[in-house]
BAROTOR-410728 format. One record per residue: residue number from 1; z, x, y of N, C-alpha, C, O in turn. Coordinates in steps of 0.001 Angstrom, whole numbers, plus 500000, padded with zeros to 6 digits. Each point is the difference from the previous one (the first is absolute). Last residue first. Example, Ala and Ser with C-alpha at 12.3 -4.5 7.8 and 13.67 -1.06 7.14 Angstrom:
! residues 2
R    nr     n_pz     n_px     n_py    ca_pz    ca_px    ca_py     c_pz     c_px     c_py     o_pz     o_px     o_py
R     2   507080   512850   497750   500060   500820   501190   500730   499230   501090   500169   500509   501108
R     1   499761   499781   493172   500000   499110   501190   500000   500900   501200   500665   501036   499981
***
This chain:
! residues 261
R    nr     n_pz     n_px     n_py    ca_pz    ca_px    ca_py     c_pz     c_px     c_py     o_pz     o_px     o_py
R   261   317883   784869   860181   499840   501447   500138   498888   500312   500978   499710   501169   500253
R   260   503342   494336   500056   498849   500554   499308   499923   501488   500230   500435   500506   501035
R   259   503351   494943   499145   499517   501292   500514   498852   500498   499136   499953   499741   498798
R   258   502872   496038   500837   498542   500030   500179   499456   501313   500540   498847   500048   500427
R   257   503870   500503   495924   499207   498956   500643   500777   499422   501185   501213   499805   499916
R   256   499775   505248   498691   500216   498678   499453   499225   498962   500798   499780   500160   501200
R   255   500493   504952   498936   498875   499103   500270   500176   498653   499319   499048   499431   499466
R   254   504202   504153   500213   499519   500133   501365   498933   498971   500347   499867   499615   501162
R   253   502742   501426   494612   500145   498732   500721   499452   500047   501424   500181   499047   500758
R   252   499945   504729   496173   499280   498945   499279   500045   498660   500741   499174   499124   499746
R   251   503267   504770   501833   498554   500041   500276   499222   498894   499297   498984   499540   500520
R   250   506148   499593   500803   499285   500826   499026   498505   499986   500313   499478   498982   500454
R   249   504636   500375   503033   498934   499223   499356   499225   500931   499083   499463   501010   500454
R   248   505977   499099   501308   498644   500504   500190   499029   499088   499279   500394   499185   499166
R   247   505009   501613   501656   499129   498896   500378   498624   500554   500358   499703   500271   501164
R   246   504223   501843   495361   499270   500110   501271   499072   498810   500233   499324   499536   499082
R   245   505028   499589   498013   498859   500898   499842   499202   500006   501302   500076   499042   500770
R   244   504079   498876   499176   500070   500491   498626   498860   500957   499702   500165   500965   499254
R   243   501371   498810   505835   499553   499034   498999   500103   500594   498600   500188   501206   499844
R   242   502831   499950   504675   499051   500546   499035   499575   498913   499010   500860   499377   499379
R   241   500590   499359   505705   500608   500446   498744   498908   500529   499088   498825   499670   500158
R   240   500324   499192   504514   501386   499548   499868   500676   500530   498736   501185   500331   500033
R   239   494477   500293   503816   500444   500428   498679   501480   499654   499888   500808   500434   500820
R   238   494375   498282   502369   501452   500141   499844   500331   500354   498558   499277   499645   499069
R   237   496154   499852   502457   500655   500364   501257   501505   500206   499860   500602   500669   500839
R   236   497041   501859   496192   499793   499237   501237   499925   498514   499690   499515   499614   498936
R   235   500877   504179   497866   501180   499197   500318   499827   499144   501265   500901   499233   500342
R   234   495906   502991   495448   500115   499960   501456   501110   499029   500365   499987   498852   499556
R   233   499184   504110   495722   500200   498713   500652   500128   500168   501511   500737   500862   500481
R   232   496649   501931   495385   500987   500162   501066   500083   498692   500777   498988   499481   500471
R   231   497925   501951   495716   501273   499360   499677   501101   500180   501028   501179   499981   499646
R   230   493965   501385   500210   500988   501014   499638   501392   499411   499811   500974   500741   499865
R   229   495220   496542   501346   499472   500888   498961   501066   500966   499503   500014   500346   498819
R   228   500913   496822   504883   500022   499280   498735   499537   500891   498855   500566   499955   498908
R   227   499182   501759   505423   501401   499914   499581   500132   499216   498700   500862   500313   499179
R   226   494827   500048   502759   500482   501321   499595   501447   499934   499496   500334   500624   498993
R   225   497651   495420   502779   499384   500422   498741   500593   501312   499501   500350   500127   498827
R   224   501010   498238   505416   500524   499171   498914   499438   500443   498648   500735   500080   499017
R   223   497550   502049   504794   501406   500367   499803   500601   499192   498849   500686   500558   499144
R   222   494945   498394   502275   500043   501222   499190   501442   500459   499766   500310   500528   498932
R   221   499009   495742   503869   499560   499666   498636   500072   501227   499092   500442   499905   498855
R   220   500431   500661   505730   501109   499321   499328   499633   499613   498569   500841   500059   499103
R   219   495787   501844   503651   501028   500983   499658   501153   499345   499250   500483   500559   499015
R   218   496052   496697   502722   499528   500806   498864   501069   500985   499543   500198   500189   498799
R   217   500794   497300   505013   499854   499092   498862   499559   500768   498758   500557   499815   498918
R   216   499626   502470   505190   501333   499778   499432   499940   499072   498801   500745   500188   499038
R   215   495286   500490   503350   500384   501235   499303   501370   499844   499361   500204   500427   498864
R   214   498276   496088   503839   499230   500041   498760   500336   501249   499179   500073   499948   498773
R   213   501894   499488   505553   500527   499021   499025   499259   500025   498669   500610   499815   498947
R   212   497761   503166   504512   501344   500325   499538   500558   498959   499025   500504   500397   498949
R   211   495183   500013   503676   500044   499830   498546   501384   500261   499414   500166   500005   498781
R   210   498728   500578   505898   499789   498583   499689   500056   499721   498506   500197   498853   499600
R   209   500052   505661   502226   501242   499226   500119   499840   498532   499623   500942   499389   499494
R   208   496390   504968   498666   499699   498838   500828   501246   499127   500108   500388   499386   499007
R   207   500048   504601   498556   499070   500399   501055   499729   498862   500972   499955   500213   501212
R   206   504539   500950   495826   498889   499050   500022   499104   500358   501174   500472   500122   501130
R   205   503716   502255   495614   499190   500007   501210   498825   499053   499843   499288   500033   498996
R   204   506097   500300   498859   498581   500245   499747   499252   499897   501328   500542   499505   500987
R   203   504814   500799   496734   499173   500067   501203   498568   500346   499613   499748   501024   499365
R   202   505004   496833   498241   498725   500674   499766   499167   499914   501277   499715   498906   500486
R   201   505782   500727   498136   498930   499611   500917   498772   500848   499718   500044   501229   500054
R   200   504914   497058   497332   498918   500967   500134   498948   499436   500954   499669   498816   499934
R   199   505847   500389   498587   498834   499472   500715   498995   501128   500197   500309   501026   500604
R   198   503740   497951   495555   499438   500940   500977   498781   499346   500651   499175   499387   499323
R   197   505455   498173   498387   498630   500497   499783   499621   500956   501125   500668   500096   501029
R   196   503610   497612   498684   499547   499825   498621   498604   500554   499734   499550   500005   498854
R   195   502827   500364   505436   501096   499918   499031   499501   499996   498562   500626   500589   499120
R   194   496140   501809   504344   500778   498771   500068   501081   499987   498915   500117   500944   499219
R   193   496749   502662   503522   500764   499954   498750   500943   498799   500090   501088   500092   500568
R   192   493953   501354   502059   501362   499444   500001   500580   500074   498600   499295   499810   499009
R   191   496337   502007   502196   500454   499608   501332   501398   499397   500023   500570   499837   501079
R   190   495915   503542   496190   501175   499216   499617   500713   499622   501302   500735   500805   500571
R   189   493819   500284   498768   501287   500349   500595   501096   499134   499391   499789   498812   499754
R   188   494667   502951   499454   501100   499130   499583   501299   500530   500600   500304   501189   499905
R   187   493939   499072   501129   501302   500669   499943   501079   498989   499649   499954   498855   500451
R   186   494150   502227   499745   501144   499074   499914   501301   500762   499786   500025   501070   499392
R   185   496018   501569   503114   500307   499479   498674   501169   499011   500056   500858   500106   500875
R   184   495789   500561   503410   500975   500771   499219   500366   499304   498693   499799   498796   499845
R   183   496418   500637   499848   500556   500990   500915   500592   499283   501198   499296   499249   500676
R   182   498627   498328   495830   500611   501091   499217   500591   501094   500870   500705   500875   499497
R   181   498593   493506   501113   499444   501285   500398   500754   501121   499290   501213   499912   499811
R   180   498239   495009   498207   500899   500913   500712   499257   501287   500349   499271   500550   499175
R   179   499027   495681   498155   499867   499812   501447   500866   500944   500813   499928   499991   501228
R   178   499968   499666   493825   498780   500600   500528   499933   499961   501521   499351   500855   500603
R   177   504728   499425   495695   499567   499115   501084   498825   500639   500721   500158   501012   500683
R   176   502283   501189   495798   499114   498960   499464   499442   499085   501087   499015   499299   499771
R   175   504179   504112   501262   498755   500635   499574   499006   498973   499460   498791   500179   500147
R   174   505582   498442   501032   499212   500300   501192   498658   500626   499638   498988   499729   500646
R   173   504089   499470   495908   499489   498733   500520   499144   500226   501240   498971   499348   500175
R   172   503222   504360   498058   498949   499574   499084   499377   498685   500471   498782   499829   499954
R   171   504970   501828   502300   498822   500789   500345   498818   499642   499102   498850   500037   500438
R   170   505255   497950   498608   499497   499500   501282   498749   500778   500434   499049   499413   500515
R   169   503198   502021   495593   499371   498693   499783   499418   499449   501300   498901   499445   499999
R   168   503573   504607   500114   498710   500196   499349   499278   498667   499789   498779   499930   500139
R   167   505596   499953   501593   499091   500624   500965   498611   500167   499398   498999   499709   500655
R   166   504401   498788   496537   499623   498962   500963   499011   500549   501019   499022   499341   500352
R   165   502833   503698   496589   499063   499099   499339   499518   498910   500964   498813   499676   500038
R   164   504492   503240   501469   498739   500744   499867   498947   499131   499316   498823   500049   500357
R   163   505626   498371   500059   499251   499900   501259   498677   500745   499937   499040   499616   500669
R   162   503425   497959   495116   499958   501314   500664   499134   499942   501264   498883   499483   499969
R   161   503877   496319   498046   498630   500531   499955   499973   501332   500738   500397   500053   501164
R   160   503555   497301   498674   499735   500489   498649   498584   500524   499839   499691   500618   498982
R   159   502100   497301   505041   500372   501407   499876   499728   500552   498599   499979   501216   499809
R   158   497028   494648   502273   501356   500308   499580   500248   501491   499835   499066   500788   499852
R   157   497358   497085   503664   500069   500315   498576   501431   500405   499665   500664   500660   500800
R   156   495891   496948   503303   501358   500426   499641   500090   500110   498485   499627   499077   499276
R   155   496256   501231   504812   500473   499438   498741   501420   500498   499769   500376   501073   500472
R   154   495572   498599   503847   501285   500369   499416   500218   499317   498660   499583   498860   499795
R   153   496343   503026   504004   500403   498895   499139   501225   500452   499216   500093   501162   499607
R   152   496615   500409   505121   501080   500129   499010   500119   498759   499130   499675   498894   500430
R   151   496343   503896   502650   500474   498681   499581   501104   500183   498960   499764   500635   498972
R   150   497241   502126   505128   500949   500164   498902   500618   498632   499685   500595   499358   500866
R   149   494409   501845   501309   501297   499370   500240   500886   500201   498781   499565   499769   498872
R   148   496114   503511   503028   500330   498716   499404   501403   499518   500342   500692   500584   500834
R   147   497069   503546   500827   500452   500078   498617   500445   498689   499389   500703   500005   498989
R   146   498057   500100   505696   500585   501311   499711   500610   500000   498605   501209   500162   499839
R   145   496831   495935   502088   498956   501010   500006   500504   501389   499683   499211   500894   499695
R   144   503692   495295   500785   499280   499994   498722   498920   501068   499949   499676   500505   498925
R   143   503642   498033   504600   500006   501356   499442   499225   500103   498696   500073   501014   499306
R   142   500049   494799   503111   500026   500988   501066   499919   501430   499468   499295   500826   500581
R   141   500964   494896   496831   498692   500600   500270   500077   501193   500943   499123   500863   499965
R   140   504566   496177   498619   499549   500812   498865   498701   500749   500290   499647   500929   499274
R   139   504726   496929   503488   498564   500183   500163   499522   500956   498909   500261   501202   500050
R   138   504174   495361   501071   499508   501132   499206   498478   500047   500104   499309   499047   499640
R   137   505089   498813   503375   498593   499897   499598   499598   501258   499252   500206   501116   500477
R   136   504472   495889   501222   499480   501265   499479   498582   499778   499480   499763   499121   499171
R   135   502249   497828   504828   499960   500119   498549   499469   501370   499603   499155   500571   500690
R   134   501060   497435   503796   501388   500085   499540   500094   500156   498489   501088   499881   499436
R   133   494717   499702   502870   500715   501014   500775   501434   500184   499524   500590   501061   500205
R   132   496668   495508   497957   499573   501321   499533   500782   501101   500712   500379   500999   499387
R   131   500295   494572   502015   500550   500186   498651   499656   501395   499478   500843   500672   499407
R   130   497332   497968   504676   501427   500262   500168   500677   500216   498656   500943   500783   499894
R   129   494480   497943   500254   500217   501410   500311   501472   500345   500197   500426   501112   499688
R   128   497759   494909   497022   500284   500232   501421   500341   501469   500262   500703   500633   499213
R   127   496098   497704   496777   501381   500410   500218   500215   500214   501501   499265   500777   500610
R   126   497157   496842   495497   500183   500298   501418   501480   500260   500264   500839   499130   499763
R   125   495551   500994   495803   501372   499780   500448   500098   500436   501456   499648   501128   500343
R   124   496473   497483   495706   500201   500566   501327   501386   499609   500486   500309   498819   500157
R   123   497462   501944   494672   500662   499111   500948   500085   500713   501348   500158   501220   500060
R   122   498304   500329   495363   498993   499478   500928   500588   498905   500889   499369   498972   500250
R   121   503002   503928   496642   499659   498669   499482   498997   499290   500899   499783   498795   499874
R   120   502037   505438   501262   499169   500205   498819   499636   498682   499321   499084   499956   499179
R   119   501875   499969   506132   500706   500449   498801   499021   500181   498845   498825   499647   500099
R   118   500871   500614   505476   499325   499411   498839   500634   500563   498736   499929   501203   499749
R   117   501854   498110   505631   499939   500822   498791   499266   499235   498918   500286   498826   499765
R   116   500646   501193   506005   499484   499305   498823   499817   500992   498855   499381   501053   500153
R   115   503836   498351   504599   499172   500906   499204   499590   499276   498737   500822   499341   499363
R   114   500795   498971   505982   500268   500152   498573   499035   500989   499370   499010   500413   500605
R   113   501298   498962   504231   501056   499098   499544   500334   500207   498536   501177   499999   499640
R   112   495409   502519   502676   501137   500032   500909   501178   499198   499460   501155   500328   500272
R   111   495533   501663   496066   499829   499333   501274   501223   500119   500872   500968   500677   499654
R   110   496332   501511   495871   501277   500131   500694   499810   499418   501391   499353   500616   500848
R   109   498006   498974   493970   499996   500032   501460   501425   500140   500507   500947   499502   499390
R   108   497890   501051   495958   498713   499525   500498   499931   500021   501518   498936   500264   500561
R   107   503901   502315   495153   500068   499514   501382   498602   499603   500455   499074   500811   499958
R   106   502772   499120   494888   499176   500762   500930   500085   499364   501385   499866   498785   500146
R   105   504214   500822   496082   498567   499757   500069   499333   500878   501040   500578   500977   500476
R   104   504498   496674   497893   499264   501229   499737   498514   499695   500031   499541   499061   499350
R   103   505810   498820   501814   498549   499810   500084   499294   501333   499871   500333   500961   500694
R   102   504485   498251   499579   499511   499692   498660   498488   499817   499973   499433   499734   498940
R   101   502350   503069   504953   500933   499123   499294   499535   499810   498566   499870   500970   499252
R   100   496568   501171   502637   500894   499541   501057   500949   498987   499382   499604   498874   499698
R    99   496529   505127   498842   500992   499050   499498   500972   499697   501130   500679   500894   500505
R    98   493806   501054   499080   501386   500102   500429   500869   499001   499244   499504   499086   499341
R    97   495276   503418   501458   500759   499263   498987   501485   500221   500273   500484   501132   499967
R    96   495035   498981   503551   501031   500741   499286   500747   499084   499028   500149   498803   500244
R    95   496350   499751   502864   499472   500703   498834   501040   500763   499208   499711   500454   498893
R    94   501143   498601   506305   499185   499181   499091   499405   500843   498878   499516   501110   500225
R    93   505079   500484   501882   498607   499966   500408   499220   499123   499029   500318   499964   498811
R    92   505142   501447   502973   499082   499308   499098   498601   500063   500582   499803   499935   501213
R    91   503585   502440   500957   500715   499798   498738   499106   499350   498960   500107   500294   498810
R    90   499310   501407   506010   499050   500133   498890   500702   499893   498652   499642   500686   499043
R    89   501906   498840   505677   500633   500977   499114   499134   500263   498779   500286   500900   499210
R    88   498270   495924   503901   500011   501299   500659   500808   501053   499252   499840   501193   500258
R    87   499689   494243   498067   498679   500548   500297   500082   501431   500502   499275   500876   499528
R    86   504711   496641   499637   499312   500324   498749   498656   500666   500267   499614   500935   499298
R    85   502814   497499   504405   500708   501122   499397   499312   500428   498703   499847   501194   499744
R    84   498611   494956   502426   499615   501206   500734   500665   501238   499404   499385   501063   499916
R    83   501864   494773   498322   498627   500337   499644   499517   501250   500697   499338   500839   499390
R    82   504867   497430   501756   500047   500598   498659   498605   500392   499540   499820   501045   499374
R    81   500483   496657   504635   500572   501343   500174   500082   500711   498650   499715   501193   499898
R    80   498897   494324   500059   498983   500852   500612   500501   501427   500182   499261   500954   499759
R    79   503703   495701   498605   498990   500332   499000   498967   500969   500570   499573   500935   499322
R    78   503668   497447   503643   500641   500832   498986   498999   500445   498941   499973   501165   499606
R    77   498610   495739   503606   500145   501331   500598   500638   500965   499002   499594   501159   499904
R    76   500091   494334   498891   498687   500633   499969   500071   501410   500571   499364   500918   499482
R    75   504516   496389   500684   499698   500420   498630   498674   500715   499907   499869   500977   499263
R    74   501336   497240   504928   500949   501051   499627   499729   500518   498593   500019   501209   499767
R    73   497730   495200   503004   499319   501193   499486   500942   501097   499562   499549   501102   499691
R    72   501742   494551   502270   499133   499742   498845   499409   501238   499377   499627   499987   498826
R    71   503175   500194   505137   500755   499435   498872   499123   499877   498759   500430   500330   498895
R    70   497535   501177   505090   501010   500977   499562   500762   499494   498781   500236   500744   499048
R    69   496646   496383   503073   499319   501081   499276   501008   501008   499465   499857   500488   498879
R    68   501766   496061   503830   499538   499463   498726   499313   501078   499159   500194   500079   498787
R    67   501153   501049   505604   501166   499782   499147   499582   499504   498621   500519   500468   498987
R    66   496157   500031   504320   500506   501297   499553   501185   499882   499074   500125   500755   499036
R    65   498141   495338   502983   499065   500526   498988   500489   501349   499473   499934   500261   498799
R    64   502542   497866   504706   500130   499186   498792   499101   500528   498875   500425   500145   498854
R    63   499280   501845   505422   501269   500347   499364   500161   499231   498687   500449   500561   499000
R    62   495822   498369   503635   499885   501353   499456   501264   500440   499289   499928   500613   498935
R    61   500020   495283   503359   499201   499911   498774   499868   501372   499353   500047   500127   498776
R    60   502095   499719   505358   500812   499362   498970   499269   499879   498691   500572   500231   498934
R    59   497101   501411   504818   500972   500977   499531   500883   499416   498903   500325   500686   499031
R    58   496661   496455   503080   499271   500970   499186   500956   501048   499439   499892   500391   498837
R    57   501867   496494   504201   499640   499333   498740   499301   500975   499056   500295   500035   498806
R    56   500784   501357   505603   501192   499938   499152   499682   499368   498644   500548   500408   498976
R    55   495592   502260   503760   500773   498759   500108   501175   500028   499036   499967   500696   498986
R    54   496435   502634   501573   501208   500235   500773   500847   498746   500163   501014   500024   500698
R    53   494706   500109   496997   500926   500859   499269   501302   500242   500752   501003   500375   499393
R    52   494777   497042   501741   501272   499341   499738   501025   500863   499300   501070   499514   499631
R    51   493982   502069   499890   500396   498954   500946   501306   499318   499580   500132   499539   498867
R    50   498755   505571   499969   499771   498687   499399   500468   498934   500978   501113   500089   500519
R    49   499385   504677   500145   498820   499382   500601   499650   498658   499352   499027   499357   500394
R    48   504625   503616   498196   500262   499544   501385   498827   499254   500633   500178   499268   500973
R    47   499342   502610   494497   500923   498866   500118   500241   499553   501449   499977   498797   500260
R    46   497383   505058   497873   499318   498820   500536   500936   498839   500269   499614   499041   500668
R    45   501934   505099   497405   499397   500331   501287   499357   498773   500645   500008   499872   501224
R    44   501810   499715   494457   501076   500224   500964   499433   500288   501389   500519   499521   501008
R    43   496442   500080   495433   500603   498705   500314   501099   500146   501040   500100   499191   500923
R    42   497846   504717   497448   499084   499231   500830   500578   498651   500398   499830   499546   501132
R    41   502560   503129   495859   500031   500597   501330   499086   499239   500954   500344   499776   501161
R    40   499560   498963   494349   501279   499628   500598   500126   500553   501415   500474   499309   500902
R    39   495749   501875   496545   499937   498603   500417   501312   499545   500649   499990   499225   500957
R    38   499889   505151   497302   499033   499882   501095   499940   498564   500512   500043   499765   501207
R    37   502572   501143   494989   500639   500529   501205   499072   499857   501204   500444   499663   501097
R    36   497832   499151   494730   501023   499034   500392   500707   500458   501271   500288   499187   500879
R    35   496605   503728   497170   499323   498861   500629   501009   498944   500451   499829   499388   501054
R    34   501807   504272   496528   499571   500426   501327   499291   498863   500726   500204   499808   501199
R    33   501116   499406   494335   501159   500167   500874   499587   500380   501419   500513   499441   500970
R    32   496151   500259   495708   500524   498680   500345   501190   500100   500941   500125   499215   500940
R    31   498049   504768   497339   499076   499374   500940   500505   498628   500427   499904   499643   501175
R    30   502469   502573   495489   500206   500665   501281   499089   499405   501072   500414   499807   501143
R    29   499137   498716   494347   501190   499458   500666   500289   500651   501347   500512   499343   500906
R    28   495708   502372   496693   499835   498587   500375   501264   499418   500632   499906   499384   501062
R    27   500141   505149   497286   499113   499839   501154   499923   498544   500446   500102   499710   501192
R    26   502290   502436   494952   500762   499480   501142   499123   499754   501225   500509   499596   501046
R    25   497725   502141   494821   500831   498870   499578   500778   499382   501152   500352   498822   499946
R    24   496808   505112   500539   499197   498805   499749   500837   498787   499604   499569   498864   500205
R    23   502915   504739   502802   499011   500164   498939   499301   498673   499750   500201   499030   500732
R    22   502795   503854   503436   499690   498746   499328   498947   500268   498938   499141   500863   500185
R    21   502563   502626   502570   501102   499053   500163   499735   498647   499372   500874   499133   500021
R    20   495980   504722   500181   501167   500323   499192   501058   498899   500021   500750   499867   499033
R    19   493700   499645   501270   501129   500317   500873   501241   500170   499132   500084   499432   498911
R    18   494142   499782   500768   501183   500580   499372   501041   500329   501069   499742   500785   500913
R    17   495564   495913   498121   500837   500662   500995   501279   500477   499318   500653   499233   499292
R    16   496129   498572   498133   499100   500687   500917   500757   500770   501076   499466   500945   500580
R    15   502223   496039   495740   499959   501436   499763   499087   500772   500921   499821   501202   499807
R    14   501595   493957   499982   498814   500321   499207   499855   501495   499747   499091   500412   499279
R    13   504486   497941   503412   500105   499322   498711   498826   500338   499090   500176   500104   498786
R    12   499816   501508   505665   501052   500659   499218   500088   499390   498610   500124   500721   499010
R    11   496937   497245   504017   499501   501315   499590   501014   500775   499185   499637   500689   499047
R    10   501695   495287   502846   499046   499719   498930   499397   501295   499478   499800   500165   498797
R     9   502973   500015   504950   500760   499917   498753   499126   499563   498822   500336   500280   498849
R     8   497655   500049   505509   500600   501284   499630   500682   499923   498643   499769   500852   499142
R     7   498452   495173   502746   498936   500909   499569   500571   501336   499531   499557   500550   498992
R     6   503385   496251   502907   499520   499553   498697   498928   500930   499453   499990   500290   498804
R     5   501591   500516   505538   501062   500261   499018   499528   499634   498603   500185   500760   499049
R     4   496982   498148   504513   500026   501451   499786   501056   500386   498969   499762   500866   499159
R     3   499971   494621   502206   498826   500365   499207   499985   501496   499700   499650   500407   498892
R     2   503675   497904   503959   500249   499570   498617   498839   500384   499103   500200   500403   498855
R     1   499248   500456   505721   501072   500823   499440   500254   499657   498539   500069   500884   499145
***
């Protein structure tokens, strides 16, 4: 029985067998669960035939072992249930680029107890499944095939800068960024009117979710250059008072040592 179950789900995992209720990502854990049920049923059925199973001592040992397993495995059961929930809801799949809390990277495996993430710093981060189940997870890969991923970045600019000029400068910075997808086009939104400045959000599209941090790095560099070129001061992150003159970097100082052109 166990061999037949393993053979069937191996075919599903390799794509040779197609069924609607399970796919290649959930085939292996489903096979393990069914095999565990089969072995458990077999043990229960064979228990009365174990020599001495009807003795009081054997029953006492069985109760003691069951109690110890129940107490010791409470945390593991919680993690396993959370892992099953992640697997069968298909919230995460290996190879997808996700953000879980402050951890961002590519999913390498989703197990019964934990999920392993490879970060952009080439670190492997192991996150307990119970933590993932109670945390907001952002999956950048799931909808990437339908026109890429929309990536926002925010700047705050004083009210003395015309909003039309700010909008044009942000779009200019996006146009200079080579890694940005051109369809759909970048878009600028005024997302908040604060006490001392306006918050602008620039939305751009990234085709490859794993390159999102690198694209933002290039985009932020162009935003600083464009605003410096036109003498517009960026007020991020906080603005308290008007300076005597705009806090910008003159083009002649862009490549001060040790920077190189």
